[in-house]
N, C-alpha and C positions, 0 to 999 in steps of 0.2 A: 427375567428376560427368557423368550423363548426361541432359542437357537432354530427350533424347527420353523419356525417362518421366517428367520433369517436369512437362514442359506438354504440353498440348491443345491443337490445333487447332481453332477457333470460326469462324463466318460473322464478317463486318464488323455485320450486322445482329443480332448476338446479344451484342454488346456492352452493358454496362452501364453505369451512372453516368452524371454528369452532366459532357457534356464542357467546359463553362466552367469548371468546378473540376477537371479533370483536368490541364487545363495550366494556367492562371492561379495555384492554388492548390497542388496537389499537384505541380507540374512533371514535365518527360521529358526522358530524356535521346535526343538526336540522337548516331547513332554510323553511322562509314562506317569503311571501309577504303581503304588508298591503298597500295601497294608492299610490300605483307603488313604493313604498321603500322597500327593501329587508332586512333582517335581520338575523342574524345566531348565534348560541351557541354551544359549544362543549357538548357532553353527552358522558359519561361513563354508564350510568344506562339504563335499558328498555329492551326488551327483543322481541322475533319472535314467532309465534306460528299459529295456526287455532282456530278462532273463529266465531262463527255464519257462517259455511262452506265456510267461507273465511280464505285467506293467510292474517295474519296481522302484524303488527309490533307495538307494544306499547312504549311510550317515558312518560316521566315525568318531570314536570316543574315546579319549585317554580314560588312563585308569584309575587316576584322581580325582576324576568331577563326580561327583555327588547321585548327578542325573544316570552314571553307568548302572547303578544298582538297581534303580528303577527301570531301566531298560531292562537288564538282566533277569528282572524278577516279573516282566510283563510278558505276555504272548504278543502285544502289540504297543504300537507309539505312535504317538502324532506329529507331524511337522505342519508349523502355522507359520503364515508369511502375511504380512501386515504392511501397510501403506508407509510411507517416508515418514510421516508425523509420530510414528511409534519408535522410529530410530534411538532415542536416548533410552527407551524402557529396554530396548533391546540390548542395548550396549551394557544399564547396569545389570541385566539378567545373565548376562555372557561375565560378567567379572565379581559378583558377590553368589556365595556359594549357600545353596538351602540348608543345609550343616548350623549355618551360623544363624538365619533369621527367616523370618517368613517373606521371603524376597516377592514373591506372585502378590501378596498384598500390600506391602510396599510398593510394586509398580504398580498398584490400583487396575489390576488385571481380572478378568471374571473366567473364571473356570466354568466349562458347564464339558458333557461327553456325548459322546456315540458310542453305546453298547458297551459303557464301562472304559473307553478308553477316552481320556481327557484332551484338549484344545482347548483354545482360547476364543470366547464371545467376540473378541473387539479385531479379530483376523478376517483378511478379504478373503483368502485361498487357507482351505486345511486338508491335508492328506492322511487318511487312515491306513495304517500301515501294520500288517501281519506279520513279523518276524520269521523269516525263511531259514537265515544263515548268520551266525554269529561265528569271528574268526580273527584272534589277533596277529598283529603286523609282528613280523621276526626282522632280525637285524639282517640274519642271514638268506632271505629271501628279496631284499632290497637289489636288484640287480646295478642302477645308480645310487652308487654309495654318498653322494653327495648330500643325496636326500637327506640320510640320517644327520650329517654333519650340520645341516641348517636348522632342521626342524624336531631334531632329538635329542640336543644335548644332554637331557636329563634321562636319555634310554627310556622313556615313557611312551611307550608305542600305543597306538591308537588299537582299537577292536575297530574290526569293521563288522556294520550289520547290511543285510540286505532285507527288505522288507516290500511285500508285496503290495501295491497300492490297491487297497480292496473299497476305497471309498475318497471320491473329492468333492469338497464342499465348496461354494464359492457363496459370497453375501448376494443376495437377491439383485441387486443396483448392478453387479459387476457384466 
């Protein structure tokens, strides 16, 4: 399968769809490579915007997630978005750890890459992101302390990553 013939590159400003729905309802796969191994996780939190005069995506990953090791070890990560027919696979990939099994193979997804940044052939939209910043959330930084009680009962605060969107790939039929 030649991803170069299936995907075309567009500008970030040409992306369509509601960004709130894209993440919170449709979900994304955060994918990175470490030591020639690829891991991914499903995410429904994050966002898109402009920072430091660059189009960016921001993602958050809890410390216990295996994918965090991969994102930390790489200069780049991808965000892969799928149509709703993949919802069960995304749910599975969000609940099973790549430490325990080859969950990508079990989900029957195909890894491809753009300049060594892995993403999924089955996706309909892919963002290739270069890491610009990583910072840990800390309890003292929360102004609204109710967020802590509701979202961090185990005090497993996320790391925030901001990545420059270097490339946007969409399926040719989109």
